[in-house]
Each structure stands twice: as structure tokens, then as C-alpha cells.
C-alpha positions as CSV (number, residue, x, y, z in Angstrom):
1,X,208.3,22.4,-43.5
2,X,210.3,21.4,-40.5
3,X,210.8,24.4,-37.9
4,X,212.2,24.5,-34.4
5,X,211.8,26.8,-31.7
6,X,213.8,30.0,-31.3
7,X,214.1,33.0,-28.9
8,X,214.8,36.5,-29.3
9,X,216.4,37.6,-26.2
10,X,216.4,41.5,-25.9
11,X,219.8,42.9,-25.0
12,X,221.7,46.4,-25.5
13,X,224.4,46.3,-28.1
14,X,227.2,48.9,-28.1
15,X,227.6,51.4,-30.9
16,X,229.6,54.2,-31.4
17,X,226.8,56.4,-30.8
18,X,226.2,54.6,-27.5
19,X,223.8,51.6,-26.4
20,X,221.3,50.3,-28.9
21,X,218.4,48.0,-28.6
22,X,219.2,44.2,-30.3
23,X,218.5,40.7,-29.7
24,X,220.4,37.4,-29.3
25,X,218.9,34.5,-31.6
26,X,218.7,31.7,-28.9
27,X,217.9,28.2,-29.7
28,X,217.6,24.8,-27.7
29,X,219.6,25.1,-24.4
30,X,220.1,28.7,-24.7
31,X,222.7,28.3,-27.5
32,X,223.3,31.6,-29.2
33,X,223.2,31.5,-33.0
34,X,223.5,35.3,-33.7
35,X,222.2,38.7,-33.4
36,X,219.2,40.8,-34.7
37,X,220.1,44.4,-35.1
38,X,217.6,47.4,-35.8
39,X,218.4,49.5,-39.0
40,X,217.0,52.6,-40.6
41,X,213.8,52.9,-38.4
42,X,211.5,49.8,-38.6
43,X,213.8,47.5,-40.4
44,X,215.9,44.6,-38.9
45,X,218.9,42.6,-40.1
46,X,220.6,39.4,-38.8
47,X,224.4,38.2,-38.4
48,X,226.4,35.6,-37.1
49,X,229.9,35.0,-37.1
50,X,229.4,31.2,-36.2
51,X,226.0,29.6,-37.9
52,X,226.7,29.5,-41.7
53,X,222.6,28.9,-41.8
54,X,222.4,32.6,-40.8
55,X,225.4,33.6,-43.0
56,X,223.4,31.8,-46.0
57,X,220.9,35.1,-45.7
58,X,224.0,37.1,-47.2
59,X,225.4,40.1,-45.9
60,X,222.9,42.8,-44.3
61,X,219.6,41.0,-45.2
62,X,216.8,43.2,-44.2
63,X,213.4,42.2,-42.6
64,X,210.3,44.3,-42.1
65,X,209.3,42.9,-38.8
66,X,210.8,41.0,-35.5
67,X,208.0,38.4,-36.4
68,X,209.7,37.8,-40.0
69,X,213.0,37.4,-38.5
70,X,211.6,34.7,-36.1
71,X,209.7,32.8,-38.9
72,X,212.5,32.6,-41.3
73,X,214.9,31.8,-38.7
74,X,212.7,29.0,-37.1
75,X,212.9,27.1,-40.8
76,X,216.5,28.0,-41.6
77,X,217.7,26.8,-38.3
78,X,215.9,23.6,-38.6
79,X,218.0,22.8,-41.7
80,X,221.3,21.1,-41.8
81,X,223.4,23.2,-43.9
82,X,224.0,26.6,-45.5
83,X,223.5,25.0,-49.0
84,X,220.0,23.7,-47.7
85,X,219.2,27.4,-46.6
86,X,220.5,28.9,-49.8
87,X,218.2,26.6,-51.8
88,X,215.0,27.3,-49.7
89,X,215.8,31.0,-49.9
90,X,216.3,30.8,-53.6
91,X,212.9,28.8,-53.8
92,X,210.7,31.0,-51.4
93,X,211.9,34.3,-53.4
94,X,211.1,32.6,-57.0
95,X,207.5,31.3,-55.9
96,X,206.5,34.0,-53.1
97,X,204.0,36.7,-54.1
98,X,206.2,39.4,-51.9
99,X,209.2,39.8,-50.1
100,X,208.9,36.4,-48.0
101,X,209.4,38.8,-44.9
102,X,212.7,40.1,-46.7
103,X,212.8,43.9,-48.1
104,X,214.7,43.9,-51.4
């Protein structure tokens, strides 16, 4: 499967309760694709208002580690469309032996 190299650059994100740690999802040339947010302890979610390939993961997808976030996004962001990512996610959930990095 084709992949691309992405970076997760740590930043501080504003919340109602004050700043919290987060990560910018960056691609080639420093392009920002979206954000990684910590949620509920050691879980993480991703979001993007501009990249449909990240939006294909659905509302508030949960990952059990930053390594799983990075691995899935290196595959998804190498794809050409939201439809291609959605098909890959359906296929991987159907044939994977666990969570494929996602917590359901």
C-alpha cells in the first residue's frame, strides 16, 4: 500500500479550561492537513475542516496511540479521495483482527 511521510508537530491548543497539548498533522512542504487532539486519558482523535481524506474517518474517531494515528494517516493521505479512504477503512475493519488502531 502506498504511503506518504507526515509529521505530527506538537502545539498548544486553546480550550475552555486552558491550553492543552495537541499536534498539527503536516505533510510535504509543511502543509497542515488537520489536528490531533488528546481525549479521555490516553486516547486521541483527529479532525480537519479542509482535508476530506481526514474527514472520511468520521466524527471523533478514536485512536489508542499517536503511532496508530500516524500510521493510518500516512496511508490515508497518500490516497486521492475521501471515497478511496472510506473504502479502505471499510475493508480494513472487515478483515482486521482487532481495531486497526481505532478504538470502537
